[in-house]
C-alpha positions as CSV (number, residue, x, y, z in Angstrom):
1,X,182.0,78.6,154.2
2,X,181.6,80.9,151.2
3,X,182.4,79.6,147.7
4,X,186.1,80.5,147.8
5,X,186.7,78.8,151.1
6,X,184.8,75.7,149.9
7,X,187.0,75.5,146.8
8,X,190.1,75.9,148.9
9,X,189.0,73.0,151.1
10,X,188.5,70.8,148.1
11,X,191.8,71.7,146.4
12,X,193.7,68.6,147.7
13,X,190.8,66.3,147.0
14,X,190.4,67.4,143.4
15,X,193.9,68.2,142.2
16,X,192.9,68.4,138.5
17,X,190.6,71.4,139.3
18,X,191.8,75.0,139.5
19,X,191.6,76.3,135.9
20,X,188.5,77.6,134.1
21,X,187.9,74.1,132.7
22,X,189.0,70.6,133.3
23,X,191.2,69.2,130.6
24,X,190.4,65.6,129.5
25,X,192.0,64.0,126.4
26,X,192.1,67.0,124.2
27,X,188.8,68.4,125.4
28,X,187.9,71.0,128.0
29,X,184.8,70.7,130.2
30,X,183.2,73.1,132.6
31,X,180.0,73.5,134.6
32,X,178.2,76.4,136.4
33,X,175.1,76.8,138.5
34,X,173.1,80.1,138.8
35,X,170.1,81.0,141.0
36,X,167.4,83.6,140.7
37,X,168.0,85.2,144.0
38,X,171.8,85.6,143.6
39,X,172.4,85.8,139.8
40,X,169.2,87.1,138.0
41,X,167.9,90.5,139.3
42,X,164.2,91.3,139.1
43,X,163.4,92.1,135.5
44,X,165.8,89.5,134.0
45,X,164.0,87.8,131.1
46,X,164.2,84.0,130.7
47,X,165.8,84.6,127.3
48,X,168.6,86.6,129.0
49,X,168.9,84.0,131.7
50,X,169.4,81.3,129.1
51,X,172.0,83.4,127.2
52,X,173.8,84.4,130.3
53,X,173.9,81.0,132.0
54,X,175.2,79.1,129.0
55,X,177.4,82.0,128.1
56,X,179.1,81.8,131.5
57,X,180.2,78.2,130.7
58,X,181.2,79.1,127.2
59,X,183.4,81.9,128.7
60,X,185.3,79.3,130.6
61,X,185.9,77.4,127.3
62,X,187.2,80.7,125.9
63,X,189.6,81.2,128.8
64,X,191.3,77.9,127.9
65,X,191.8,79.1,124.3
66,X,189.6,76.2,123.1
67,X,187.1,75.9,120.3
68,X,183.5,75.7,121.7
69,X,181.7,72.6,120.6
70,X,178.5,72.1,122.7
71,X,176.5,73.1,125.8
72,X,173.7,71.6,127.9
73,X,171.6,73.1,130.6
74,X,169.4,72.1,133.6
75,X,166.3,74.3,133.9
76,X,164.4,74.2,137.2
77,X,161.6,76.5,138.3
78,X,158.6,76.4,140.6
79,X,156.4,75.9,137.5
80,X,157.5,74.7,134.1
81,X,155.6,77.2,131.9
82,X,156.1,76.7,128.1
83,X,156.7,80.4,127.4
84,X,159.5,80.8,129.9
85,X,161.1,77.5,129.0
86,X,161.1,78.3,125.3
87,X,162.6,81.7,125.9
88,X,165.4,80.2,128.0
89,X,166.2,77.6,125.3
90,X,166.2,80.3,122.6
91,X,168.7,82.4,124.6
92,X,170.9,79.3,125.2
93,X,170.8,78.4,121.5
94,X,171.5,81.9,120.4
95,X,174.6,82.4,122.6
96,X,175.9,79.0,121.4
97,X,175.4,80.1,117.8
98,X,177.4,83.3,118.4
99,X,180.2,81.0,119.6
100,X,179.9,78.5,116.8
101,X,178.8,75.8,119.2
102,X,175.7,73.7,119.5
103,X,173.1,73.7,122.2
104,X,172.2,70.0,122.6
105,X,169.7,69.8,125.4
106,X,169.7,69.2,129.1
107,X,167.3,68.4,131.9
108,X,164.1,69.8,133.5
109,X,163.0,69.8,137.1
110,X,160.8,71.8,139.5
111,X,162.5,73.8,142.3
112,X,161.5,76.4,144.8
113,X,163.4,79.1,142.9
114,X,164.5,79.4,139.3
115,X,167.8,77.6,139.1
116,X,170.0,76.6,136.1
117,X,173.1,74.5,135.8
118,X,175.1,74.6,132.6
119,X,177.9,72.6,131.1
120,X,180.0,73.4,128.1
121,X,182.5,71.3,126.1
122,X,185.4,72.6,124.0
123,X,188.3,71.2,122.0
124,X,192.0,72.1,122.1
125,X,195.3,70.2,122.0
126,X,197.1,73.1,123.8
127,X,195.0,74.6,126.5
128,X,196.1,77.9,128.2
129,X,196.3,77.4,131.9
130,X,196.4,80.0,134.7
131,X,199.8,78.9,135.8
132,X,202.0,80.1,132.9
133,X,202.5,83.8,133.5
134,X,206.1,85.0,133.7
135,X,207.7,88.2,135.0
136,X,208.1,90.8,132.3
137,X,205.1,89.8,130.2
138,X,202.3,92.2,129.4
139,X,199.0,91.7,131.2
140,X,195.9,92.4,129.1
141,X,192.1,92.3,129.0
142,X,189.7,92.0,126.2
143,X,186.8,94.4,125.7
144,X,185.6,96.8,128.4
145,X,184.8,96.4,132.0
146,X,181.8,97.2,134.2
147,X,178.9,96.2,131.9
148,X,177.3,93.8,134.4
149,X,177.7,96.2,137.3
150,X,176.0,98.9,135.3
151,X,173.3,96.5,134.3
152,X,172.6,95.8,138.0
153,X,172.1,99.5,138.6
154,X,169.7,99.7,135.6
155,X,167.7,96.7,136.9
156,X,167.4,98.4,140.3
157,X,166.2,101.6,138.5
158,X,163.6,99.7,136.5
159,X,165.3,100.1,133.1
160,X,164.9,96.4,132.3
161,X,165.4,96.5,128.6
162,X,168.8,98.2,128.7
163,X,169.8,96.0,131.6
164,X,168.9,92.8,129.8
165,X,170.9,94.0,126.8
166,X,174.0,94.6,128.9
167,X,173.6,91.2,130.7
168,X,173.7,89.4,127.3
169,X,177.5,89.5,127.0
170,X,179.5,87.9,124.1
171,X,181.7,85.0,125.4
172,X,185.2,85.7,124.0
173,X,185.6,82.3,122.4
174,X,186.8,83.7,119.1
175,X,189.3,85.9,120.9
176,X,190.5,83.2,123.1
177,X,191.3,80.9,120.2
178,X,193.5,83.4,118.4
179,X,195.1,84.8,121.6
180,X,195.9,81.3,122.9
181,X,199.1,80.6,120.8
182,X,200.7,83.7,122.2
183,X,199.4,83.7,125.8
184,X,201.4,82.7,128.9
185,X,198.3,82.4,131.2
186,X,194.6,83.2,130.8
187,X,191.3,83.2,132.6
188,X,188.0,84.9,132.4
189,X,187.0,87.8,134.5
190,X,184.0,86.4,136.2
191,X,184.7,87.3,139.8
192,X,186.0,90.9,139.0
193,X,189.3,92.2,137.7
194,X,190.8,92.5,141.1
195,X,190.0,89.0,142.3
196,X,191.0,87.5,138.9
197,X,194.4,89.2,139.1
198,X,194.9,87.7,142.6
199,X,193.8,84.3,141.3
200,X,196.1,84.4,138.3
201,X,199.0,85.6,140.5
202,X,198.5,82.7,142.9
203,X,198.3,80.1,140.1
204,X,201.4,81.5,138.4
205,X,203.4,82.4,141.6
206,X,203.9,86.0,140.3
207,X,202.5,89.5,140.8
208,X,200.9,92.2,138.7
209,X,201.6,95.9,138.4
210,X,198.4,97.4,136.9
211,X,197.9,101.0,135.8
212,X,195.0,103.2,135.0
213,X,193.2,104.2,132.9
214,X,191.5,100.8,132.6
215,X,189.2,100.0,129.7
216,X,185.8,100.8,131.2
217,X,182.4,100.6,129.4
218,X,180.9,103.9,128.5
219,X,177.7,103.0,130.3
220,X,179.6,102.8,133.6
221,X,180.5,106.5,133.3
222,X,176.9,107.3,132.5
223,X,175.5,105.3,135.4
224,X,178.1,106.3,138.0
225,X,179.3,109.9,138.2
226,X,181.5,109.2,141.2
227,X,184.9,107.9,140.3
228,X,184.9,105.6,143.3
229,X,181.7,104.0,142.2
230,X,183.0,103.6,138.7
231,X,186.0,101.8,140.1
232,X,183.8,99.6,142.2
233,X,181.7,98.6,139.1
234,X,184.7,98.0,136.8
235,X,187.3,96.5,139.1
236,X,185.5,94.7,141.9
237,X,181.9,93.9,140.8
238,X,182.8,91.2,138.3
239,X,180.7,89.0,136.0
240,X,181.9,90.8,132.8
241,X,183.3,87.6,131.4
242,X,186.1,89.3,129.5
243,X,189.5,87.5,129.2
244,X,192.4,88.4,131.4
245,X,195.7,87.1,130.0
246,X,199.5,87.6,129.9
247,X,201.6,87.7,126.7
248,X,205.3,88.2,126.0
249,X,206.2,91.7,124.8
250,X,207.3,90.4,121.5
251,X,203.9,88.8,120.8
252,X,201.7,91.6,122.1
253,X,201.0,93.4,118.8
254,X,200.4,90.1,117.1
255,X,197.8,89.0,119.7
256,X,196.1,92.4,119.5
257,X,195.9,92.3,115.7
258,X,194.5,88.8,115.7
259,X,191.8,89.3,118.2
260,X,188.3,90.2,116.9
261,X,187.7,92.5,119.9
262,X,189.7,95.3,121.5
263,X,192.6,94.2,123.6
264,X,194.0,96.6,126.2
265,X,197.3,96.3,128.0
266,X,196.7,97.1,131.6
267,X,200.1,96.4,133.2
268,X,203.0,94.1,133.6
269,X,203.7,90.8,135.3
270,X,206.1,91.3,138.2
271,X,207.7,89.0,140.8
272,X,205.1,89.5,143.5
273,X,202.3,91.6,144.8
274,X,199.2,92.9,143.0
275,X,199.1,96.7,142.7
276,X,197.0,99.4,140.9
277,X,198.8,102.6,140.2
278,X,201.5,101.5,142.7
279,X,199.1,100.8,145.6
280,X,198.1,97.3,146.8
281,X,194.9,96.1,145.1
282,X,192.4,94.5,147.5
283,X,191.6,90.8,146.8
284,X,187.9,91.5,146.6
285,X,185.2,90.5,144.1
286,X,182.2,88.5,143.4
287,X,181.7,85.4,145.7
288,X,178.7,83.0,145.9
289,X,177.6,82.4,149.4
């Protein structure tokens, strides 16, 4: 099974799962695991790995509209060299600082490939779930799409400094907190915009009519001259960790003005189906396994 099939198989056994975080007594809790061969291209620094790994969990906290409180990480590698370990922890601490959270430690081990598992804790009395979207609402995303896909192309081309910079995304915790009071449903775009739209549609029993132009990072147009490749990087590649959310029309301007990052309306919640410019949008994106 791939990751998605495995999650579907466990759905009945773990009914509390399904959102970006678990909700437990006013707190939200999430965990992620990343591997060198699947998540960190050649040239990724340990600093970037620490930032990106902990940032992925903080992004889940953001998707619930919660205040980020703390994070921990497991660090495992064939050899525990001090330089790499310190760089990883520095990256983890710095991304926590950006999100006004605290990095509070973790665990160490040896493993046949560099692997990290991260956990983040947040606080909210009113989490935003994936299941609250309603027909007629606007569907929006924060920031711009395609940074991680462009970074992968740069890694492949040996431009490691630029690629590492793009890989160190800002988790949208601050945006999630101020959007939350207005949002119907929300999640982070970790598996790609297309797959995330399908996941949100399934959770809310609705559809989405999305239109171009989409908010695409300038570097995507620099890296990919072909419009088809630009769409691949910005719509299907994933791992941009922006927020995808719905909001009633009456609250759209308020949510936009409150957010500390650009918010783009990309479409409308409809009764069923997921379309891009009127054509069915493939349920395709990033999948582990």
